[in-house]
C-alpha positions as CSV (number, residue, x, y, z in Angstrom):
1,M,-16.7,62.5,-44.7
2,T,-20.4,63.0,-45.5
3,K,-21.0,66.6,-44.3
4,K,-18.8,69.7,-44.0
5,R,-18.0,70.6,-40.4
6,K,-17.4,74.1,-39.2
7,L,-13.7,74.4,-38.4
8,P,-12.6,76.3,-35.3
9,F,-10.4,78.7,-37.3
10,E,-9.3,79.2,-40.9
11,C,-7.1,76.5,-42.2
12,I,-6.3,74.7,-45.4
13,V,-7.8,71.2,-45.9
14,C,-5.5,69.6,-48.5
15,D,-6.6,66.0,-48.8
16,E,-9.9,64.4,-49.8
17,E,-9.3,61.0,-48.1
18,P,-8.8,60.2,-44.4
19,Q,-5.2,60.1,-43.3
20,K,-3.3,58.1,-40.6
21,V,-1.8,60.5,-38.1
22,K,0.8,59.4,-35.5
23,N,1.3,61.0,-32.1
24,P,4.9,62.0,-32.1
25,F,5.2,61.4,-28.3
26,S,3.4,58.1,-27.7
27,G,3.8,56.6,-31.2
28,E,0.0,55.7,-31.3
29,S,-1.8,56.5,-34.5
30,V,-5.4,57.0,-35.6
31,T,-7.0,57.6,-39.0
32,I,-8.9,60.9,-39.2
33,P,-10.8,62.8,-41.9
34,P,-9.1,65.6,-43.9
35,D,-10.6,68.5,-41.9
36,A,-9.4,67.0,-38.7
37,V,-5.9,66.6,-40.2
38,A,-5.9,70.3,-41.0
39,V,-7.0,71.3,-37.5
40,Y,-4.4,69.0,-36.0
41,D,-1.6,70.4,-38.2
42,V,-2.4,73.9,-37.0
43,I,-2.4,72.8,-33.3
44,M,0.9,71.1,-33.7
45,G,2.4,73.9,-35.8
46,E,1.7,76.4,-33.0
47,Q,4.5,74.6,-31.0
48,F,7.0,76.0,-33.5
49,V,5.8,79.6,-33.5
50,K,7.6,82.1,-31.2
51,N,4.4,83.7,-30.0
52,T,2.1,80.8,-29.7
53,D,-1.6,81.7,-30.0
54,W,-3.0,79.6,-27.1
55,T,-6.5,80.8,-27.8
56,R,-6.2,79.2,-31.2
57,V,-4.8,76.0,-29.7
58,R,-7.6,75.8,-27.2
59,K,-10.2,76.3,-29.9
60,G,-8.6,73.4,-31.9
61,I,-8.5,71.1,-28.9
62,D,-12.1,71.9,-28.0
63,W,-13.1,71.1,-31.7
64,F,-11.3,67.8,-31.4
65,I,-13.1,66.9,-28.2
66,K,-16.5,67.6,-29.8
67,H,-15.9,66.2,-33.3
68,E,-13.2,63.6,-33.0
69,P,-13.1,62.4,-29.3
70,E,-11.3,59.1,-30.0
71,A,-8.6,60.9,-32.1
72,Y,-8.3,63.6,-29.3
73,G,-7.5,60.8,-26.8
74,V,-4.8,59.4,-29.1
75,L,-3.3,62.5,-30.5
76,L,-3.8,65.4,-28.1
77,D,-4.7,64.2,-24.6
């Protein structure tokens, strides 16, 4: 990743290298940069929260559509 992208919400970017992420429903996978992994983790984590913040989920999905359209198609569409 050459430049830092503005994230849709506060989240922790743990890694420095791209990671391979697998869609748990389709089994397809894609390699995405660390900031995208962090956003994806928040989106997926919202599934396990009693009071899901759908605004936050929508912001994350919109961010993926803009910044990682191929990964969006594999992981979230």
